[in-house]
PAFIKOL-719977 format. One record per atom (N, C-alpha, C): residue number from 1; chain; atom name; x, y, z. Coordinates in steps of 0.02 Angstrom, whole numbers. Example, Ala and Ser with C-alpha at 12.3 -4.5 7.8 and 13.67 -1.06 7.14 Angstrom:
! PAFIKOL-719977
+-----+-------+------+--------+--------+--------+
|  nr | kette | atom |      X |      Y |      Z |
+-----+-------+------+--------+--------+--------+
|   1 |     A |    N |    660 |   -284 |    390 |
|   1 |     A |   CA |    615 |   -225 |    390 |
|   1 |     A |    C |    660 |   -165 |    390 |
|   2 |     A |    N |    642 |   -112 |    354 |
|   2 |     A |   CA |    684 |    -53 |    357 |
|   2 |     A |    C |    645 |      2 |    394 |
+-----+-------+------+--------+--------+--------+
This chain:
! PAFIKOL-719977
+-----+-------+------+--------+--------+--------+
|  nr | kette | atom |      X |      Y |      Z |
+-----+-------+------+--------+--------+--------+
|   1 |     A |    N |   -335 |  -1088 |   1572 |
|   1 |     A |   CA |   -369 |  -1083 |   1520 |
|   1 |     A |    C |   -398 |  -1002 |   1512 |
|   2 |     A |    N |   -403 |   -971 |   1552 |
|   2 |     A |   CA |   -431 |   -897 |   1560 |
|   2 |     A |    C |   -359 |   -863 |   1518 |
|   3 |     A |    N |   -308 |   -879 |   1536 |
|   3 |     A |   CA |   -248 |   -859 |   1499 |
|   3 |     A |    C |   -241 |   -858 |   1428 |
|   4 |     A |    N |   -273 |   -926 |   1402 |
|   4 |     A |   CA |   -262 |   -938 |   1320 |
|   4 |     A |    C |   -318 |   -904 |   1303 |
|   5 |     A |    N |   -374 |   -899 |   1320 |
|   5 |     A |   CA |   -429 |   -839 |   1310 |
|   5 |     A |    C |   -410 |   -757 |   1328 |
|   6 |     A |    N |   -366 |   -744 |   1366 |
|   6 |     A |   CA |   -354 |   -680 |   1353 |
|   6 |     A |    C |   -293 |   -667 |   1298 |
|   7 |     A |    N |   -253 |   -714 |   1279 |
|   7 |     A |   CA |   -206 |   -714 |   1230 |
|   7 |     A |    C |   -231 |   -716 |   1162 |
|   8 |     A |    N |   -287 |   -752 |   1160 |
|   8 |     A |   CA |   -335 |   -749 |   1105 |
|   8 |     A |    C |   -364 |   -683 |   1079 |
|   9 |     A |    N |   -393 |   -665 |   1140 |
|   9 |     A |   CA |   -448 |   -579 |   1145 |
|   9 |     A |    C |   -392 |   -533 |   1120 |
|  10 |     A |    N |   -341 |   -552 |   1147 |
|  10 |     A |   CA |   -282 |   -494 |   1129 |
|  10 |     A |    C |   -247 |   -501 |   1059 |
|  11 |     A |    N |   -247 |   -563 |   1037 |
|  11 |     A |   CA |   -243 |   -550 |    971 |
|  11 |     A |    C |   -297 |   -529 |    923 |
|  12 |     A |    N |   -346 |   -564 |    936 |
|  12 |     A |   CA |   -412 |   -538 |    900 |
|  12 |     A |    C |   -420 |   -458 |    898 |
|  13 |     A |    N |   -404 |   -429 |    956 |
|  13 |     A |   CA |   -413 |   -345 |    962 |
|  13 |     A |    C |   -368 |   -308 |    924 |
|  14 |     A |    N |   -300 |   -351 |    929 |
|  14 |     A |   CA |   -248 |   -326 |    887 |
|  14 |     A |    C |   -279 |   -310 |    826 |
|  15 |     A |    N |   -297 |   -367 |    804 |
|  15 |     A |   CA |   -304 |   -378 |    719 |
|  15 |     A |    C |   -364 |   -332 |    690 |
|  16 |     A |    N |   -401 |   -310 |    752 |
|  16 |     A |   CA |   -447 |   -282 |    736 |
|  16 |     A |    C |   -410 |   -206 |    715 |
|  17 |     A |    N |   -400 |   -191 |    772 |
|  17 |     A |   CA |   -342 |   -123 |    771 |
|  17 |     A |    C |   -308 |    -97 |    714 |
|  18 |     A |    N |   -271 |   -167 |    696 |
|  18 |     A |   CA |   -237 |   -157 |    639 |
|  18 |     A |    C |   -273 |   -134 |    567 |
|  19 |     A |    N |   -336 |   -185 |    567 |
|  19 |     A |   CA |   -373 |   -171 |    510 |
|  19 |     A |    C |   -420 |   -101 |    497 |
|  20 |     A |    N |   -422 |    -78 |    578 |
|  20 |     A |   CA |   -475 |     -4 |    564 |
|  20 |     A |    C |   -400 |     45 |    560 |
|  21 |     A |    N |   -347 |     22 |    572 |
|  21 |     A |   CA |   -295 |     85 |    547 |
|  21 |     A |    C |   -285 |     92 |    476 |
|  22 |     A |    N |   -298 |     33 |    428 |
|  22 |     A |   CA |   -275 |     26 |    366 |
|  22 |     A |    C |   -330 |     86 |    330 |
|  23 |     A |    N |   -306 |    138 |    293 |
|  23 |     A |   CA |   -343 |    196 |    277 |
|  23 |     A |    C |   -359 |    167 |    192 |
|  24 |     A |    N |   -407 |    199 |    170 |
|  24 |     A |   CA |   -426 |    190 |     95 |
|  24 |     A |    C |   -372 |    193 |     57 |
|  25 |     A |    N |   -339 |    158 |      9 |
|  25 |     A |   CA |   -305 |    193 |    -48 |
|  25 |     A |    C |   -315 |    250 |    -80 |
|  26 |     A |    N |   -271 |    285 |    -83 |
|  26 |     A |   CA |   -302 |    343 |   -114 |
|  26 |     A |    C |   -326 |    342 |   -185 |
|  27 |     A |    N |   -293 |    289 |   -212 |
|  27 |     A |   CA |   -322 |    271 |   -282 |
|  27 |     A |    C |   -401 |    262 |   -296 |
|  28 |     A |    N |   -426 |    219 |   -236 |
|  28 |     A |   CA |   -493 |    198 |   -235 |
|  28 |     A |    C |   -551 |    264 |   -188 |
|  29 |     A |    N |   -523 |    305 |   -168 |
|  29 |     A |   CA |   -550 |    349 |   -137 |
|  29 |     A |    C |   -610 |    391 |   -173 |
|  30 |     A |    N |   -580 |    403 |   -233 |
|  30 |     A |   CA |   -622 |    441 |   -282 |
|  30 |     A |    C |   -688 |    395 |   -307 |
|  31 |     A |    N |   -680 |    339 |   -305 |
|  31 |     A |   CA |   -726 |    291 |   -321 |
|  31 |     A |    C |   -803 |    285 |   -279 |
|  32 |     A |    N |   -777 |    338 |   -215 |
|  32 |     A |   CA |   -841 |    332 |   -179 |
|  32 |     A |    C |   -886 |    394 |   -206 |
|  33 |     A |    N |   -853 |    442 |   -247 |
|  33 |     A |   CA |   -880 |    497 |   -279 |
|  33 |     A |    C |   -909 |    469 |   -326 |
|  34 |     A |    N |   -885 |    434 |   -360 |
|  34 |     A |   CA |   -923 |    408 |   -430 |
|  34 |     A |    C |   -985 |    368 |   -404 |
|  35 |     A |    N |   -978 |    331 |   -343 |
|  35 |     A |   CA |  -1031 |    290 |   -327 |
|  35 |     A |    C |  -1095 |    330 |   -288 |
|  36 |     A |    N |  -1067 |    393 |   -271 |
|  36 |     A |   CA |  -1126 |    441 |   -245 |
|  36 |     A |    C |  -1174 |    451 |   -310 |
|  37 |     A |    N |  -1122 |    493 |   -358 |
|  37 |     A |   CA |  -1148 |    516 |   -416 |
|  37 |     A |    C |  -1189 |    463 |   -455 |
|  38 |     A |    N |  -1176 |    396 |   -464 |
|  38 |     A |   CA |  -1214 |    345 |   -499 |
|  38 |     A |    C |  -1267 |    314 |   -456 |
|  39 |     A |    N |  -1235 |    278 |   -400 |
|  39 |     A |   CA |  -1298 |    243 |   -356 |
|  39 |     A |    C |  -1346 |    303 |   -338 |
|  40 |     A |    N |  -1332 |    350 |   -309 |
|  40 |     A |   CA |  -1379 |    400 |   -277 |
|  40 |     A |    C |  -1395 |    466 |   -312 |
|  41 |     A |    N |  -1359 |    486 |   -368 |
|  41 |     A |   CA |  -1367 |    529 |   -400 |
|  41 |     A |    C |  -1401 |    524 |   -477 |
|  42 |     A |    N |  -1409 |    461 |   -496 |
|  42 |     A |   CA |  -1441 |    445 |   -564 |
|  42 |     A |    C |  -1394 |    457 |   -615 |
|  43 |     A |    N |  -1337 |    463 |   -603 |
|  43 |     A |   CA |  -1287 |    499 |   -670 |
|  43 |     A |    C |  -1265 |    425 |   -709 |
|  44 |     A |    N |  -1269 |    425 |   -770 |
|  44 |     A |   CA |  -1265 |    495 |   -805 |
|  44 |     A |    C |  -1349 |    494 |   -845 |
|  45 |     A |    N |  -1364 |    550 |   -850 |
|  45 |     A |   CA |  -1438 |    570 |   -861 |
|  45 |     A |    C |  -1433 |    587 |   -938 |
|  46 |     A |    N |  -1462 |    576 |   -982 |
|  46 |     A |   CA |  -1468 |    592 |  -1068 |
|  46 |     A |    C |  -1460 |    679 |  -1079 |
|  47 |     A |    N |  -1428 |    691 |  -1125 |
|  47 |     A |   CA |  -1424 |    771 |  -1131 |
|  47 |     A |    C |  -1498 |    809 |  -1121 |
|  48 |     A |    N |  -1509 |    887 |  -1109 |
|  48 |     A |   CA |  -1566 |    900 |  -1115 |
|  48 |     A |    C |  -1592 |    920 |  -1183 |
|  49 |     A |    N |  -1651 |    928 |  -1206 |
|  49 |     A |   CA |  -1662 |    938 |  -1280 |
|  49 |     A |    C |  -1648 |    995 |  -1289 |
|  50 |     A |    N |  -1669 |   1008 |  -1361 |
|  50 |     A |   CA |  -1643 |   1099 |  -1393 |
|  50 |     A |    C |  -1696 |   1144 |  -1337 |
|  51 |     A |    N |  -1677 |   1191 |  -1318 |
|  51 |     A |   CA |  -1607 |   1225 |  -1356 |
|  51 |     A |    C |  -1546 |   1229 |  -1317 |
|  52 |     A |    N |  -1562 |   1204 |  -1260 |
|  52 |     A |   CA |  -1500 |   1212 |  -1214 |
|  52 |     A |    C |  -1460 |   1151 |  -1230 |
|  53 |     A |    N |  -1469 |   1097 |  -1234 |
|  53 |     A |   CA |  -1412 |   1043 |  -1238 |
|  53 |     A |    C |  -1370 |   1017 |  -1198 |
|  54 |     A |    N |  -1399 |   1046 |  -1131 |
|  54 |     A |   CA |  -1360 |   1039 |  -1086 |
|  54 |     A |    C |  -1341 |    951 |  -1057 |
|  55 |     A |    N |  -1289 |    941 |  -1054 |
|  55 |     A |   CA |  -1253 |    866 |  -1049 |
|  55 |     A |    C |  -1241 |    863 |   -970 |
|  56 |     A |    N |  -1261 |    802 |   -941 |
|  56 |     A |   CA |  -1247 |    788 |   -876 |
|  56 |     A |    C |  -1173 |    783 |   -856 |
|  57 |     A |    N |  -1164 |    810 |   -802 |
|  57 |     A |   CA |  -1084 |    797 |   -785 |
|  57 |     A |    C |  -1082 |    736 |   -730 |
|  58 |     A |    N |  -1014 |    728 |   -708 |
|  58 |     A |   CA |  -1013 |    687 |   -663 |
|  58 |     A |    C |  -1016 |    727 |   -595 |
|  59 |     A |    N |   -998 |    792 |   -594 |
|  59 |     A |   CA |  -1012 |    832 |   -539 |
|  59 |     A |    C |  -1081 |    853 |   -521 |
|  60 |     A |    N |  -1134 |    843 |   -582 |
|  60 |     A |   CA |  -1187 |    856 |   -574 |
|  60 |     A |    C |  -1233 |    793 |   -537 |
|  61 |     A |    N |  -1208 |    731 |   -561 |
|  61 |     A |   CA |  -1242 |    681 |   -524 |
|  61 |     A |    C |  -1193 |    666 |   -457 |
|  62 |     A |    N |  -1140 |    694 |   -455 |
|  62 |     A |   CA |  -1128 |    681 |   -373 |
|  62 |     A |    C |  -1163 |    741 |   -320 |
|  63 |     A |    N |  -1170 |    789 |   -344 |
|  63 |     A |   CA |  -1213 |    850 |   -324 |
|  63 |     A |    C |  -1290 |    818 |   -305 |
|  64 |     A |    N |  -1314 |    791 |   -359 |
|  64 |     A |   CA |  -1388 |    762 |   -349 |
|  64 |     A |    C |  -1372 |    700 |   -290 |
|  65 |     A |    N |  -1345 |    657 |   -300 |
|  65 |     A |   CA |  -1320 |    609 |   -241 |
|  65 |     A |    C |  -1325 |    646 |   -177 |
|  66 |     A |    N |  -1289 |    706 |   -155 |
|  66 |     A |   CA |  -1297 |    741 |    -94 |
|  66 |     A |    C |  -1370 |    771 |    -93 |
|  67 |     A |    N |  -1412 |    766 |   -140 |
|  67 |     A |   CA |  -1466 |    802 |   -129 |
|  67 |     A |    C |  -1481 |    880 |   -164 |
|  68 |     A |    N |  -1428 |    905 |   -203 |
|  68 |     A |   CA |  -1450 |    956 |   -226 |
|  68 |     A |    C |  -1461 |    941 |   -289 |
|  69 |     A |    N |  -1479 |   1007 |   -299 |
|  69 |     A |   CA |  -1502 |   1015 |   -390 |
|  69 |     A |    C |  -1449 |    984 |   -449 |
|  70 |     A |    N |  -1389 |   1028 |   -437 |
|  70 |     A |   CA |  -1339 |   1006 |   -497 |
|  70 |     A |    C |  -1274 |   1031 |   -452 |
|  71 |     A |    N |  -1222 |   1035 |   -483 |
|  71 |     A |   CA |  -1141 |   1052 |   -482 |
|  71 |     A |    C |  -1155 |   1125 |   -440 |
|  72 |     A |    N |  -1173 |   1176 |   -486 |
|  72 |     A |   CA |  -1185 |   1254 |   -480 |
|  72 |     A |    C |  -1219 |   1245 |   -408 |
|  73 |     A |    N |  -1282 |   1233 |   -400 |
|  73 |     A |   CA |  -1324 |   1220 |   -341 |
|  73 |     A |    C |  -1278 |   1204 |   -266 |
|  74 |     A |    N |  -1243 |   1146 |   -292 |
|  74 |     A |   CA |  -1197 |   1114 |   -232 |
|  74 |     A |    C |  -1141 |   1186 |   -204 |
|  75 |     A |    N |  -1102 |   1206 |   -263 |
|  75 |     A |   CA |  -1046 |   1251 |   -237 |
|  75 |     A |    C |  -1071 |   1296 |   -212 |
|  76 |     A |    N |  -1132 |   1315 |   -247 |
|  76 |     A |   CA |  -1152 |   1399 |   -195 |
|  76 |     A |    C |  -1174 |   1369 |   -114 |
|  77 |     A |    N |  -1212 |   1313 |   -116 |
|  77 |     A |   CA |  -1238 |   1285 |    -48 |
|  77 |     A |    C |  -1180 |   1276 |      8 |
|  78 |     A |    N |  -1150 |   1239 |    -31 |
|  78 |     A |   CA |  -1081 |   1205 |      6 |
|  78 |     A |    C |  -1019 |   1266 |     43 |
|  79 |     A |    N |  -1036 |   1343 |     11 |
|  79 |     A |   CA |  -1011 |   1398 |     36 |
|  79 |     A |    C |  -1048 |   1434 |     91 |
|  80 |     A |    N |  -1116 |   1430 |     67 |
|  80 |     A |   CA |  -1157 |   1477 |    104 |
|  80 |     A |    C |  -1171 |   1416 |    165 |
|  81 |     A |    N |  -1175 |   1372 |    175 |
|  81 |     A |   CA |  -1177 |   1309 |    222 |
|  81 |     A |    C |  -1144 |   1244 |    239 |
|  82 |     A |    N |  -1089 |   1254 |    282 |
|  82 |     A |   CA |  -1034 |   1203 |    271 |
|  82 |     A |    C |  -1063 |   1149 |    303 |
|  83 |     A |    N |  -1090 |   1158 |    354 |
|  83 |     A |   CA |  -1132 |   1119 |    402 |
|  83 |     A |    C |  -1172 |   1069 |    371 |
|  84 |     A |    N |  -1222 |   1113 |    316 |
|  84 |     A |   CA |  -1273 |   1065 |    301 |
|  84 |     A |    C |  -1244 |   1009 |    251 |
|  85 |     A |    N |  -1194 |   1040 |    215 |
|  85 |     A |   CA |  -1152 |    991 |    165 |
|  85 |     A |    C |  -1120 |    936 |    187 |
|  86 |     A |    N |  -1095 |    944 |    270 |
|  86 |     A |   CA |  -1054 |    903 |    304 |
|  86 |     A |    C |  -1107 |    845 |    320 |
|  87 |     A |    N |  -1182 |    873 |    333 |
|  87 |     A |   CA |  -1237 |    809 |    359 |
|  87 |     A |    C |  -1264 |    773 |    285 |
|  88 |     A |    N |  -1257 |    807 |    239 |
|  88 |     A |   CA |  -1262 |    770 |    178 |
|  88 |     A |    C |  -1200 |    715 |    149 |
|  89 |     A |    N |  -1134 |    736 |    147 |
|  89 |     A |   CA |  -1096 |    701 |    134 |
|  89 |     A |    C |  -1097 |    629 |    183 |
|  90 |     A |    N |  -1110 |    645 |    248 |
|  90 |     A |   CA |  -1113 |    595 |    292 |
|  90 |     A |    C |  -1177 |    535 |    289 |
|  91 |     A |    N |  -1229 |    577 |    252 |
|  91 |     A |   CA |  -1299 |    533 |    242 |
|  91 |     A |    C |  -1282 |    483 |    172 |
|  92 |     A |    N |  -1245 |    533 |    129 |
|  92 |     A |   CA |  -1226 |    473 |     76 |
|  92 |     A |    C |  -1185 |    438 |     73 |
|  93 |     A |    N |  -1130 |    444 |    129 |
|  93 |     A |   CA |  -1097 |    391 |    155 |
|  93 |     A |    C |  -1128 |    331 |    192 |
|  94 |     A |    N |  -1164 |    353 |    217 |
|  94 |     A |   CA |  -1215 |    296 |    266 |
|  94 |     A |    C |  -1252 |    257 |    218 |
|  95 |     A |    N |  -1280 |    298 |    146 |
|  95 |     A |   CA |  -1324 |    253 |    102 |
|  95 |     A |    C |  -1270 |    211 |     73 |
|  96 |     A |    N |  -1222 |    233 |     66 |
|  96 |     A |   CA |  -1173 |    176 |     16 |
|  96 |     A |    C |  -1148 |    122 |     62 |
|  97 |     A |    N |  -1135 |    137 |    124 |
|  97 |     A |   CA |  -1124 |     89 |    176 |
|  97 |     A |    C |  -1184 |     37 |    176 |
|  98 |     A |    N |  -1254 |     65 |    191 |
|  98 |     A |   CA |  -1303 |     20 |    193 |
|  98 |     A |    C |  -1318 |    -16 |    134 |
|  99 |     A |    N |  -1316 |     18 |     67 |
|  99 |     A |   CA |  -1287 |    -26 |      3 |
|  99 |     A |    C |  -1251 |    -73 |    -25 |
| 100 |     A |    N |  -1187 |    -55 |      2 |
| 100 |     A |   CA |  -1132 |   -112 |     -2 |
| 100 |     A |    C |  -1128 |   -157 |     40 |
| 101 |     A |    N |  -1111 |   -148 |    113 |
| 101 |     A |   CA |  -1077 |   -188 |    168 |
| 101 |     A |    C |  -1147 |   -222 |    173 |
| 102 |     A |    N |  -1131 |   -288 |    156 |
| 102 |     A |   CA |  -1168 |   -334 |    186 |
| 102 |     A |    C |  -1175 |   -369 |    248 |
| 103 |     A |    N |  -1098 |   -369 |    281 |
| 103 |     A |   CA |  -1085 |   -394 |    335 |
| 103 |     A |    C |  -1037 |   -337 |    373 |
| 104 |     A |    N |  -1063 |   -302 |    438 |
| 104 |     A |   CA |  -1028 |   -246 |    432 |
| 104 |     A |    C |   -988 |   -253 |    496 |
| 105 |     A |    N |   -997 |   -343 |    528 |
| 105 |     A |   CA |   -938 |   -366 |    576 |
| 105 |     A |    C |   -894 |   -406 |    571 |
| 106 |     A |    N |   -899 |   -427 |    477 |
| 106 |     A |   CA |   -837 |   -458 |    451 |
| 106 |     A |    C |   -766 |   -439 |    469 |
| 107 |     A |    N |   -746 |   -471 |    479 |
| 107 |     A |   CA |   -674 |   -453 |    494 |
| 107 |     A |    C |   -609 |   -487 |    429 |
| 108 |     A |    N |   -558 |   -466 |    437 |
| 108 |     A |   CA |   -486 |   -504 |    393 |
| 108 |     A |    C |   -494 |   -478 |    336 |
| 109 |     A |    N |   -439 |   -493 |    294 |
| 109 |     A |   CA |   -425 |   -479 |    230 |
| 109 |     A |    C |   -483 |   -501 |    180 |
| 110 |     A |    N |   -502 |   -452 |    159 |
| 110 |     A |   CA |   -551 |   -470 |    109 |
| 110 |     A |    C |   -620 |   -488 |    117 |
| 111 |     A |    N |   -641 |   -465 |    193 |
| 111 |     A |   CA |   -709 |   -467 |    237 |
| 111 |     A |    C |   -729 |   -411 |    251 |
| 112 |     A |    N |   -667 |   -365 |    284 |
| 112 |     A |   CA |   -710 |   -305 |    333 |
| 112 |     A |    C |   -749 |   -268 |    279 |
| 113 |     A |    N |   -784 |   -217 |    314 |
| 113 |     A |   CA |   -829 |   -169 |    286 |
| 113 |     A |    C |   -779 |   -127 |    228 |
| 114 |     A |    N |   -731 |   -108 |    249 |
| 114 |     A |   CA |   -687 |    -64 |    204 |
| 114 |     A |    C |   -684 |    -94 |    119 |
| 115 |     A |    N |   -673 |   -158 |    132 |
| 115 |     A |   CA |   -660 |   -205 |     72 |
| 115 |     A |    C |   -735 |   -205 |     44 |
| 116 |     A |    N |   -772 |   -229 |     78 |
| 116 |     A |   CA |   -853 |   -227 |     51 |
| 116 |     A |    C |   -868 |   -164 |     10 |
| 117 |     A |    N |   -840 |   -113 |     47 |
| 117 |     A |   CA |   -874 |    -56 |     21 |
| 117 |     A |    C |   -829 |    -44 |    -51 |
| 118 |     A |    N |   -755 |    -52 |    -45 |
| 118 |     A |   CA |   -739 |    -30 |   -117 |
| 118 |     A |    C |   -755 |    -79 |   -157 |
| 119 |     A |    N |   -764 |   -151 |   -143 |
| 119 |     A |   CA |   -793 |   -203 |   -198 |
| 119 |     A |    C |   -874 |   -154 |   -223 |
| 120 |     A |    N |   -903 |   -139 |   -182 |
| 120 |     A |   CA |   -967 |   -126 |   -195 |
| 120 |     A |    C |   -981 |    -57 |   -262 |
| 121 |     A |    N |   -931 |     -9 |   -236 |
| 121 |     A |   CA |   -914 |     59 |   -262 |
| 121 |     A |    C |   -884 |     38 |   -345 |
| 122 |     A |    N |   -838 |    -15 |   -342 |
| 122 |     A |   CA |   -817 |    -39 |   -404 |
| 122 |     A |    C |   -845 |    -69 |   -444 |
| 123 |     A |    N |   -900 |   -112 |   -414 |
| 123 |     A |   CA |   -953 |   -153 |   -461 |
| 123 |     A |    C |  -1001 |    -99 |   -479 |
| 124 |     A |    N |  -1025 |    -42 |   -443 |
| 124 |     A |   CA |  -1075 |      4 |   -473 |
| 124 |     A |    C |  -1041 |     46 |   -528 |
| 125 |     A |    N |   -970 |     63 |   -514 |
| 125 |     A |   CA |   -953 |    104 |   -585 |
| 125 |     A |    C |   -942 |     45 |   -646 |
| 126 |     A |    N |   -912 |    -10 |   -631 |
| 126 |     A |   CA |   -918 |    -53 |   -686 |
| 126 |     A |    C |   -993 |    -71 |   -725 |
| 127 |     A |    N |  -1033 |    -94 |   -682 |
| 127 |     A |   CA |  -1108 |    -85 |   -712 |
| 127 |     A |    C |  -1129 |    -31 |   -745 |
| 128 |     A |    N |  -1101 |     42 |   -728 |
| 128 |     A |   CA |  -1120 |     98 |   -762 |
| 128 |     A |    C |  -1102 |    108 |   -828 |
| 129 |     A |    N |  -1016 |     77 |   -827 |
| 129 |     A |   CA |   -978 |     70 |   -900 |
| 129 |     A |    C |  -1023 |     30 |   -943 |
| 130 |     A |    N |  -1029 |    -25 |   -904 |
| 130 |     A |   CA |  -1078 |    -89 |   -977 |
| 130 |     A |    C |  -1136 |    -69 |   -980 |
| 131 |     A |    N |  -1173 |    -25 |   -957 |
| 131 |     A |   CA |  -1232 |     23 |   -997 |
| 131 |     A |    C |  -1222 |     31 |  -1052 |
| 132 |     A |    N |  -1163 |     82 |  -1040 |
| 132 |     A |   CA |  -1165 |    119 |  -1107 |
| 132 |     A |    C |  -1229 |    148 |  -1127 |
| 133 |     A |    N |  -1259 |    183 |  -1088 |
| 133 |     A |   CA |  -1312 |    205 |  -1108 |
| 133 |     A |    C |  -1327 |    260 |  -1178 |
| 134 |     A |    N |  -1350 |    250 |  -1221 |
| 134 |     A |   CA |  -1364 |    294 |  -1276 |
| 134 |     A |    C |  -1380 |    373 |  -1266 |
| 135 |     A |    N |  -1344 |    432 |  -1282 |
| 135 |     A |   CA |  -1356 |    493 |  -1269 |
| 135 |     A |    C |  -1331 |    503 |  -1210 |
| 136 |     A |    N |  -1277 |    469 |  -1185 |
| 136 |     A |   CA |  -1239 |    493 |  -1128 |
| 136 |     A |    C |  -1175 |    525 |  -1132 |
| 137 |     A |    N |  -1161 |    574 |  -1106 |
| 137 |     A |   CA |  -1104 |    620 |  -1120 |
| 137 |     A |    C |  -1056 |    599 |  -1109 |
| 138 |     A |    N |  -1040 |    520 |  -1073 |
| 138 |     A |   CA |   -972 |    498 |  -1056 |
| 138 |     A |    C |   -958 |    450 |  -1128 |
| 139 |     A |    N |   -878 |    451 |  -1106 |
| 139 |     A |   CA |   -854 |    385 |  -1165 |
| 139 |     A |    C |   -833 |    327 |  -1127 |
| 140 |     A |    N |   -878 |    303 |  -1079 |
| 140 |     A |   CA |   -848 |    243 |  -1055 |
| 140 |     A |    C |   -872 |    187 |  -1109 |
| 141 |     A |    N |   -806 |    138 |  -1094 |
| 141 |     A |   CA |   -760 |    101 |  -1048 |
| 141 |     A |    C |   -677 |    154 |  -1070 |
| 142 |     A |    N |   -691 |    184 |  -1111 |
| 142 |     A |   CA |   -630 |    218 |  -1137 |
| 142 |     A |    C |   -593 |    253 |  -1087 |
| 143 |     A |    N |   -643 |    298 |  -1064 |
| 143 |     A |   CA |   -629 |    358 |  -1045 |
| 143 |     A |    C |   -673 |    373 |   -966 |
| 144 |     A |    N |   -650 |    389 |   -923 |
| 144 |     A |   CA |   -679 |    413 |   -845 |
| 144 |     A |    C |   -711 |    470 |   -848 |
| 145 |     A |    N |   -764 |    511 |   -842 |
| 145 |     A |   CA |   -795 |    573 |   -838 |
| 145 |     A |    C |   -734 |    583 |   -763 |
| 146 |     A |    N |   -718 |    639 |   -772 |
| 146 |     A |   CA |   -663 |    676 |   -710 |
| 146 |     A |    C |   -702 |    715 |   -669 |
| 147 |     A |    N |   -697 |    733 |   -603 |
| 147 |     A |   CA |   -709 |    770 |   -563 |
| 147 |     A |    C |   -657 |    833 |   -553 |
| 148 |     A |    N |   -673 |    896 |   -544 |
| 148 |     A |   CA |   -630 |    937 |   -540 |
| 148 |     A |    C |   -599 |    949 |   -466 |
| 149 |     A |    N |   -546 |    920 |   -436 |
| 149 |     A |   CA |   -518 |    915 |   -383 |
| 149 |     A |    C |   -504 |    987 |   -355 |
| 150 |     A |    N |   -493 |   1026 |   -406 |
| 150 |     A |   CA |   -487 |   1113 |   -373 |
| 150 |     A |    C |   -554 |   1140 |   -340 |
| 151 |     A |    N |   -608 |   1104 |   -355 |
| 151 |     A |   CA |   -685 |   1133 |   -337 |
| 151 |     A |    C |   -687 |   1115 |   -255 |
| 152 |     A |    N |   -697 |   1166 |   -220 |
| 152 |     A |   CA |   -706 |   1150 |   -144 |
| 152 |     A |    C |   -741 |   1088 |   -129 |
| 153 |     A |    N |   -800 |   1086 |   -150 |
| 153 |     A |   CA |   -848 |   1031 |   -134 |
| 153 |     A |    C |   -830 |    955 |   -145 |
| 154 |     A |    N |   -793 |    960 |   -204 |
| 154 |     A |   CA |   -761 |    895 |   -214 |
| 154 |     A |    C |   -685 |    874 |   -179 |
| 155 |     A |    N |   -652 |    949 |   -168 |
| 155 |     A |   CA |   -601 |    926 |   -142 |
| 155 |     A |    C |   -628 |    905 |    -45 |
| 156 |     A |    N |   -682 |    929 |    -23 |
| 156 |     A |   CA |   -710 |    929 |     52 |
| 156 |     A |    C |   -731 |    840 |     32 |
| 157 |     A |    N |   -766 |    824 |    -24 |
| 157 |     A |   CA |   -782 |    755 |    -22 |
| 157 |     A |    C |   -720 |    710 |    -23 |
| 158 |     A |    N |   -675 |    722 |    -65 |
| 158 |     A |   CA |   -605 |    684 |    -55 |
| 158 |     A |    C |   -564 |    668 |     11 |
| 159 |     A |    N |   -579 |    735 |     54 |
| 159 |     A |   CA |   -554 |    722 |    111 |
| 159 |     A |    C |   -582 |    700 |    160 |
| 160 |     A |    N |   -653 |    692 |    140 |
| 160 |     A |   CA |   -699 |    661 |    187 |
| 160 |     A |    C |   -702 |    573 |    172 |
| 161 |     A |    N |   -690 |    562 |    127 |
| 161 |     A |   CA |   -671 |    484 |     96 |
| 161 |     A |    C |   -597 |    452 |    121 |
| 162 |     A |    N |   -563 |    502 |    139 |
| 162 |     A |   CA |   -491 |    491 |    169 |
| 162 |     A |    C |   -429 |    504 |    127 |
| 163 |     A |    N |   -457 |    548 |     72 |
| 163 |     A |   CA |   -388 |    573 |     25 |
| 163 |     A |    C |   -364 |    623 |     55 |
| 164 |     A |    N |   -276 |    621 |     70 |
| 164 |     A |   CA |   -255 |    676 |     93 |
| 164 |     A |    C |   -195 |    685 |     56 |
| 165 |     A |    N |   -173 |    646 |     10 |
| 165 |     A |   CA |   -105 |    662 |    -39 |
| 165 |     A |    C |   -154 |    689 |   -107 |
| 166 |     A |    N |   -115 |    718 |   -146 |
| 166 |     A |   CA |   -121 |    741 |   -213 |
| 166 |     A |    C |   -193 |    778 |   -221 |
| 167 |     A |    N |   -235 |    812 |   -160 |
| 167 |     A |   CA |   -274 |    848 |   -142 |
| 167 |     A |    C |   -249 |    923 |   -145 |
| 168 |     A |    N |   -278 |    968 |   -183 |
| 168 |     A |   CA |   -251 |   1039 |   -189 |
| 168 |     A |    C |   -264 |   1067 |   -121 |
| 169 |     A |    N |   -219 |   1107 |    -79 |
| 169 |     A |   CA |   -236 |   1134 |    -14 |
| 169 |     A |    C |   -298 |   1195 |    -29 |
+-----+-------+------+--------+--------+--------+
């Protein structure tokens, strides 16, 4: 009986190790940035009134999700204090996990925390697209607002969430 239990335990541990080793697909990594911008940064905001007519960008929403004022503030402070930026991205990730992962101990295909996180972020984007708020600068659902992957803070965020291919060095 003990040998059967040991075999079952070994299979369970092997399954958990295999699931933990599966990285997030590169196509879905960027959805985490969208989720930070939408869920934590309040993207999109209506354009500012005259005379500036400044329009909200997805990068501004992402920056707000990390606790910065806007994209320019994030860029400057990311360079000045990379450790603070790291703490902020970790806190944003923890907030997304708290928001989207209902059962952190769930295991198996379609049940694990990574899958729950992907479903949550995709749902967040789908709701934002469906809202199509008047006066917003984007053209959802026909076109996604784009992140500038060459920007250092966006590059670091993509790397943080697991993207290694297709990100400029």
